[in-house]
N, C-alpha and C positions, 0 to 999 in steps of 0.2 A: 620504350619511348613512344611508340605508335599509340599504345593504350593511353598514356598520359595526354598526348595530343588530342585524341578523341574525347577524353573526359573534359579537357579544357574547352573543346569546341561545344560540347553539350552544355557546359556552364555558360558560355557566351551566348548561345542561341536560346537559352531559357531565361526569360526576364524575371522569373520568380526565384532564382537561386539567391541564397544569402550572399555568396561571393560577389555576384554582379552588383547587388544592391549596396554592399559595402564599398565596392570599387567606385560606383557612381557617387556615393556619399563622400568618399575621400576626395574624388576629383572635383566635385562641385564646391566642397568646403574650401579646398585649396584655391580654386579659381576665384571664389568670392572674396576670400581673405587677401589674395594677391591683388585683386582689383581695387579693394579698399586701401591697401598699402600703397599701390601706385598712385591712386588719387591723392592721398595725403602727400606723398613725395612730390607730385606735380605741383600742388598748390604751394608747398614750401619753396620749391625751386623758383616758381613764378614770382613769388613775393620777394625772394632773395635777390633775383636778377634786377627787378624793378628798383629796389632800394640801392643796390650797388651802382647802377648807372646814374641814378639820381645824385648820389654822393659824388660820383666822378665829375659830373658837370656842375656841381654846386647848386643843385636844385633844392636840397634840404640839408639841414645840419645833422651831424652824427647823433644817433639816438631817436631821430624822428622817423615816422612812417609816411610812405607816399599815400596820401588820401585822395588826391585828384590830380590830373595833369596840370603842370605849371605852364601857363600861357606866356610867361615872361621869357622863357628859354627860346632861343632861336629856332625857327620852324625846321630848318634842315637838321639841326641836332636832335630835335624831338622825333622827327620821322626816321632818322638813322637808328636811334635807340629802339624805337618801336619795331622796325624791321628785324633788327638783330634779335630782339627778345622773341618775336613771333617765330623766327627760323629756329632759334634754339629750342623753344618749347615744342615746335612741331617735330623736330628731330627726336627730342626726348620722348614725346608721346608715341611716335611710330616704333622707336626701339623698345620702349616699355611694353607695348602691345605684342610685339614679336616675341620678346622674352617671356611675357605671361603666357602666350599661346604655346611656346615650347615647353615651359615648365608645367603647364596644365596637362599636356600630353604625357610628359614624363610622370607626373603625379598619378594619372590614371594607370599607367604601366606599373608604377611602384605600388599603388593601391591594390592592383590585381595580384601582384606577387605576394604582398604582405597579407592580404585577406585569404589567399590560398594557404599560406603558411599557418595563419591562425586557425583556419577551419579544417586543416588536415586531420586533427584528432577527431573532429565530428564525422568526417567521411569514414575514418577507420572504425569508429564506433557504429555507424550506420551499417557498414558492410558486415561487421561482426554480429550485430543484432539480427540482421537478415538471415545469417547462417544458422543462428541458434534456433532450435526447435525442441519438441519434447524429447527427441532422441539424443540430443547433445547439449541439454540445458545445463550441463555441468561446466561448460565453457564460460569464461569470464572476459570482460573487456581489458582489465588489468592495465589501464592507461598509465603510462609513465610521464614524468615531468613535474613541473612545479605545482604546488597545491593551490591552483587557481580555480575559477568557476567551472572550467571544462573537466578538470580532475575531480572536483566535487560531484559534478553530474555523472561521470563515469562510475565513481564509487557508489553513488545512489543507485544506478542501474545494476551494478554488481550485487548490491544488497537485495534489490528486488529479485534478481535472478536466483539468488541464494534462497530467498523465502519461497519462490515458486518451485525450486528444486525440492526443497523440504516438503512442501505441500504435495507435490506430485508423488514423492516417495512414500509419504504417509498414505495418500490415496491408493497407491499400488499395493501397499501393505494391507490396507483395509479391504480392498477387493479380494486379495489372495486369502485373507483370513475368513471373509464371508463365504467365498467359494468352498473353502475347506469345511466350515461349519455346516454348509448346506449339503456338501458331497457326502459327508459321513452318514447322516440319517438316510439319505437316498440309497446308499450302498446297503445299509441294514434293511431297509424296505425291500430292496431287490432280493436280497438273500432270503428273507422270510417268505416272500411270494414264491420264489423258486423252490424253496423247501416244501411249502404246502402243495405246490403242483406236482412235485416229483414223489411225494409220499403217497403211495397208492393205498396205504392202510390208514390214512388219516380219517378220523371220525369227526362228528360234529363238535365235540369238546375241544379237540386239538385245533380244529379250524377256528373256533371261537376265541381260543387263547391267542392264536396268531393274529386274528383281527384286532384283538385288544391291544396287542403290542404295536401293531401298525397304527391304530388310533392314537396311542400315546405318542408315537414318533411324529404323527401328523400334527398333533397339538403342539409339540416342541417346535416344529417347523413354523407353525403359525405364529407362535410367540416370537420367534426369531425375526420373521418378516415384519411383524408389527413393530418390534423394537428397531429394526432398520428403517422403517418408514418414519417412526417417531424422531429418530436421530437425524434423518435427512430433512424432516420438517423443521426441527429446532435449528440446524445449521443454516437453513434458508432464511432465517429472520422471522419477525412477527408481522402479521397483517392486521392484527386487532389487539388493542390493549383496553383493559378496564380495571377498575379497583377490585381487588380480591383480598379477602381476609385470610392470612396464613393460619390463624388459629382455627377457623372453621374447617379449613381443608385438612389440617393436621388431625383434628378431632375425628373427622369422617374417615381418614385413612387408618387411624388407630382403632377405630371401632370395627373395621372389617378385617384387621390383621389377626392371623392366628399365630400366636407366640409360643404355644406348646408349653414347655416347663420354664420358659423365660419370664422374667419380671418386666412387663411393659409399663413404664412410668411416663406420665405426661405432665407438663407444667405449661399450660397454653394461656398466653395473654394476647389480647387483640393486637394485630400487626397488619396494617393495610399496606398492600403492595400494588404495583401497576404491572399488568401483564395478561397473558392468555390463561384463563382459569383451568382449562383442560391440561395444558403443558405444566402449569405450576403444580397441579394435583399429581401429575405423573412424576414430577421431580421428587415431591415429598414421598410418594409411594415407593419410588425406587430407593430413596435413602432408608426408609424403614424396612423395606424388604431386604436390602443388603445387610442392614444391622442384625435382622433376625436370622437370616440364612448363614451368615459367617460369624457365628457366635459359639459359645461353649455351653455344654449342659448346666442348667441352673444359673446362667448368666442373666444379664439385664440389658434393657434398651431404654434410653431416656430420650424423650421428644420434647423440645421446648420452642416456644415462639415468643416474640416480644419486639420492642422497639429500642434500638440502641443508636444514639446520636442521630436520630431521625431516619435511620434505615430499618426496614422491616426485616427481621431475622428469624430464620428457622434453623434449628440445630438438632442433630441426632447423634447421640453418643451410645456406643455399645462395647460391651466386653467381647473378648475373642482371642484368637491366637496373636502372638507378638508379630508386629509387622515392621520390618526394617525400614527406617525413614527413607532410604534411597529407593524403595520400591513403590512409594506413594505415587509419584508421577506416572509410573508405568501402569498402575491399577486404574488410572483415569483414562487410559487409552482403550479403544474398542478391542474386544476379544482378549482381554488380559485378566488373568486370575493370579492369586498368590501362589497357588499350587497348580502349575501348568499340566500336571499329569492327571488331574481330577476334573471331571466335567461338571461337578457341582449340581447333580440331579437335573440335568437338562438345561441349566442356565449357561449362557454363552459369554458372559463377561462383558455385557453391554450396559449394565445398569448404571455404573458410575460415569461412563462416557456419555450416556444420555443426560445425566445430571449436569455435567459440565457443559454440554452443548445448550441445554435449556437455560442454565444460568447465563451463559454468554449471550444468548438471544435476548434476555431480559436486562442486559447490562448489569447483572448481579455479580457479586464477588463471592467465589467459592474458596473456602479454606478447608484443607484436610490435614489433620494431625494424627500421627500414630501415638497411641497411649503407651506409656512405659510398661504398664502391667498387662497390655494386650488389648486389641480392639482399635476402633477408629473414633475420631471425633470430627464430624462433618458439620460445617456451618455455612449457610448461604445467606448473604445480606442483599436485600432488594432495595433499589431506590425508592424514595417516598412515592406514594400512590397519587395519581391524578384524579380529579373529581369526576368529570363526565367521561364515559367511554369514547374512545376515538379510534378511527380506522387509519392505519398507516399505509400510505400509498407506496407501492414498491418502486 
């Protein structure tokens, strides 16, 4: 009880509270409407009394209105009627003002109670949101009651909290996977260095072999860090856009790709898109690299560019192992591979997640489909290009 009294006192002493503003609004509106109502009643009563007295003394006929004093009536009758009317109107005015003052005070009190009742869900929501942090973001407002504006607001906040919860969980999962991917090569490096130091019979050849393995591990770590930086840059949005030709970029990527025994086919038509040239090239390179790496001996990779319904499209199709359709979404997440027990020759499962991040940064539409006979069909559709380069302010 004491807590509620203190809370009410804070509301009263703070002029910026919504509850006090609503109370003042209710009270002022009631006082204004009451004053207008009393004024109308006063005028009606005044006119009615004048007409009634005039009829009583034969001043006018029924149905007529008193327009001006009738000088033909005896002076004493006229003065008597006037005094009676003035006294009656004065009493009515005083009593009406007193009634209006009492009802105005009551309206302020009722307005305070009603506004507090209406705003109680907001205070509950405010207290709950203040308690929610990264440690207990799983909590929800779960506001009960009719499906009104306050309930819709609470449901919107709950939806926002759910998305934040999912984003934080994804970020924690990403950090954990990144730490695991970085910790494994560091452990191997430490073991190799320890082995070289403890081996008293190591010669130049064995040390050179150890250094070669350490160099390979260092290169893998460098690729991982570069991929992480690219992923972070893509998720941060674009600072610069210009017109880029997907056909030229795809032709350059295909020209430097080592396909081995795979058939690397290309059908490149001009397709102008708007975006960051370096990131777009990284997107195409990751698609082609993924298609080459996760293929089968003697398979093929098809790279195509063109314009479809005004959108610049690049698609990469490859043969490969059969991929269950329910695994496609997982493969687009960071550090995810089809076979989790294989490290895929130093690759960390970031290629397709980088593709998705770059596509999202360019407002492009990424479509991934598992082919029935094995492999993937990846398609990225970019919005039409803009003519001059432009810088996008953050």
